[in-house]
Each structure stands twice: as C-alpha cells, then as structure tokens.
C-alpha positions in Angstrom: 16.7 4.8 -28.5 18.1 8.3 -28.1 21.7 8.6 -27.2 22.4 11.2 -24.6 25.8 12.6 -23.6 27.2 15.2 -21.2 30.6 16.7 -21.5 32.5 19.3 -19.5 35.5 21.2 -20.6 37.8 23.7 -19.2 40.2 26.0 -21.0 42.8 28.3 -19.3 44.9 31.0 -21.0 47.5 33.1 -19.4 49.7 35.8 -21.0 52.8 37.5 -19.7 53.5 41.2 -19.5 52.9 42.9 -22.9 52.1 39.6 -24.6 49.7 39.6 -27.6 47.6 36.6 -28.7 44.4 35.5 -30.5 42.4 32.5 -29.3 39.6 30.8 -31.3 37.3 28.6 -29.3 34.7 26.4 -31.1 31.9 24.0 -30.3 30.2 21.5 -32.5 28.5 18.2 -32.3 26.6 15.5 -34.2 23.0 16.2 -35.2 21.6 12.8 -34.0 22.7 13.0 -30.4 21.1 15.0 -27.5 23.9 16.3 -25.3 24.8 18.9 -22.8 28.1 20.8 -22.8 29.3 22.8 -19.7 32.4 24.9 -20.7 34.5 27.2 -18.5 37.3 29.4 -19.8 39.6 31.4 -17.5 41.8 34.1 -18.9 44.6 35.9 -17.0 46.3 38.8 -18.7 49.5 40.4 -17.4 50.1 44.1 -17.4 49.9 45.6 -20.9 48.9 42.2 -22.4 46.3 41.9 -25.2 44.0 39.0 -26.1 41.4 38.7 -29.0 39.0 35.9 -28.1 36.6 34.5 -30.7 34.0 31.9 -29.9 32.1 30.0 -32.6 29.2 27.9 -31.4 27.9 25.5 -34.1 26.1 23.0 -31.9 23.4 20.7 -33.3 19.7 21.7 -32.9 19.5 19.0 -30.1 22.3 20.4 -28.0 22.3 22.3 -24.8 25.4 24.5 -24.0 26.2 26.6 -21.0 29.5 28.5 -21.1 31.3 30.9 -18.8 34.4 33.0 -19.4 36.1 34.7 -16.6 38.8 37.4 -17.2 41.4 38.8 -14.8 43.2 41.7 -16.5 46.4 43.5 -15.3 47.0 47.2 -15.7 46.6 48.5 -19.2 45.6 45.0 -20.5 43.1 44.6 -23.3 40.5 41.8 -23.7 38.3 41.7 -26.8 35.6 39.1 -27.2 33.5 38.2 -30.2 31.0 35.4 -30.3 28.8 33.8 -33.0 26.0 31.4 -32.1 24.9 29.3 -35.0 22.8 26.5 -33.5 21.7 24.7 -30.4 18.4 24.0 -28.6 19.5 26.1 -25.6 22.7 28.3 -25.5 23.9 30.4 -22.6 27.3 32.2 -22.7 28.3 34.4 -19.8 31.4 36.6 -19.7 32.8 38.4 -16.6 
C-alpha cells in the first residue's frame, strides 16, 4: 500500500528600513512516500532593505511541489532570488 501525504506551508519575512538579511528555504522528503507540497512565501521589504533568498528543492522522485513567492519591495529595496531544483516528479515555483 502506498502512503500518500499532503502538506501546506507558509513562510513570511518582513524587514525594516535599510535592513539586510539572507534566507535559505529548503524542501526535502522521504523517497518511499508519494506526497504533494503547496508552499507560499511572502516577503515585505522596507525602504532601502536588502534580502538574498535561496531555495533548495531536494524532493524525492515521487513528490509533487508547487511553490509561490510574492515580494512587496519599498523604495530602493533589493530582492535577489536563487533556486536549485534537485528532484521531484513535478515541480513548479513561481516568483512575483
């Protein structure tokens, strides 16, 4: 019998004026389980703030992942995003 799972997760990050931060977001799961992950990340950057956002996706070959990242940036704010997809049966990652 196959085990199936579904998980949802939300992450929220906010930074004050002229703040600087680095966030590493990662996904992984067991190889023997079919599962679906629905992840939402929201980032709010204050004026002049800076965020480096790294996503490492190492899901099993039986996994399905949909992810969305939404960014609201103040004046002169910097958002840098880097992603590495290393597995999964189906992976979709949207950034706006």
